[in-house]
C-alpha positions in Angstrom: 0.0 0.0 0.0 1.5 3.3 -1.0 0.1 6.8 -0.7 1.4 10.1 -1.9 -0.2 13.2 -0.4 -3.2 11.1 0.7 -3.7 9.8 -2.8 -4.3 6.1 -2.7 -2.4 4.1 -5.3 -3.9 0.7 -4.5 -7.2 0.9 -2.9 -7.7 -2.8 -2.8 -4.6 -3.1 -0.6 -6.0 -0.5 1.8 -9.3 -2.4 2.1 -7.5 -5.7 2.5 -5.3 -4.3 5.3 -8.2 -2.7 7.1 -11.1 -5.1 6.6 -9.5 -8.4 5.4 -9.2 -10.0 2.0 -12.2 -10.0 -0.3 -14.4 -13.0 0.5 -13.6 -13.0 4.2 -16.3 -12.6 6.8 -14.7 -9.4 8.1 -14.7 -7.9 4.6 -18.3 -8.9 4.0 -19.4 -7.2 7.3 -17.5 -4.0 6.4 -19.1 -4.0 2.9 -22.6 -4.5 4.4 -22.0 -1.7 6.8 -20.9 0.6 4.0 -23.9 -0.3 1.9 -26.2 0.4 4.8 -24.6 3.8 5.4 -24.6 4.8 1.8 -28.2 3.7 1.3 -29.2 5.6 4.4 -27.5 8.8 3.1 -29.3 8.5 -0.3 -32.7 8.2 1.5 -31.9 11.1 3.9 -30.9 13.3 1.0 -34.1 12.4 -0.9 -36.2 13.0 2.2 -34.6 16.4 2.8 -35.0 17.3 -0.9 -38.7 16.4 -0.7 -39.0 18.6 2.4 -40.3 15.7 4.5 -39.5 15.3 8.2 -38.5 12.0 9.6 -41.8 12.0 11.6 -43.8 12.5 8.4 -41.9 9.8 6.5 -42.4 7.4 9.4 -46.2 8.1 9.4 -46.3 7.5 5.6 -44.4 4.2 5.9 -46.0 2.8 9.1 -42.7 3.0 11.0 -41.3 5.3 13.7 -39.2 8.4 13.6 -36.5 6.5 15.5 -36.5 3.8 12.9 -36.1 6.3 10.0 -33.3 7.9 11.9 -31.5 4.6 12.3 -31.9 3.8 8.6 -30.5 7.2 7.6 -27.5 6.8 9.9 -26.7 3.4 8.6 -27.4 1.8 12.0 -29.9 -0.7 10.5 -30.9 -1.9 7.1 -34.6 -1.9 6.4 -36.4 -4.9 5.0 -37.0 -4.9 1.3 -40.7 -4.1 1.8 -39.9 -1.2 4.1 -37.3 0.1 1.7 -39.8 0.1 -1.1 -42.4 1.8 1.1 -39.9 4.5 1.9 -38.9 5.0 -1.7 -42.5 5.3 -2.8 -43.3 7.7 0.1 -40.6 10.0 -1.2 -41.9 9.9 -4.7 -39.0 7.8 -6.0 -38.8 4.4 -7.7 -36.4 1.6 -7.8 -35.4 0.3 -11.2 -33.8 -3.0 -11.8 -32.3 -3.5 -15.2 -30.2 -6.1 -16.9 -26.9 -4.9 -18.2 -26.5 -4.8 -22.0 -23.7 -7.0 -23.3 
């Protein structure tokens, strides 16, 4: 792993050193936490852009303000059903597409 002025040359080496090699349980846990945090940030940004409070979103999705907060902070990952309810309540949609080869 080599860095110059905080520029990472080999990011895989950084991840391996910090979270274990790809395919290990430690790496999988770190990746899951990162996905939870990132997804929460996307939902938080969308909620704020829609000018909806956590309490309003909770009411629209039959959850609680505390639950919405935990999702936005990456503390928990909602079930797929709850995720879709949140997305719909924010006027968004999820699109699953097959890559073109």
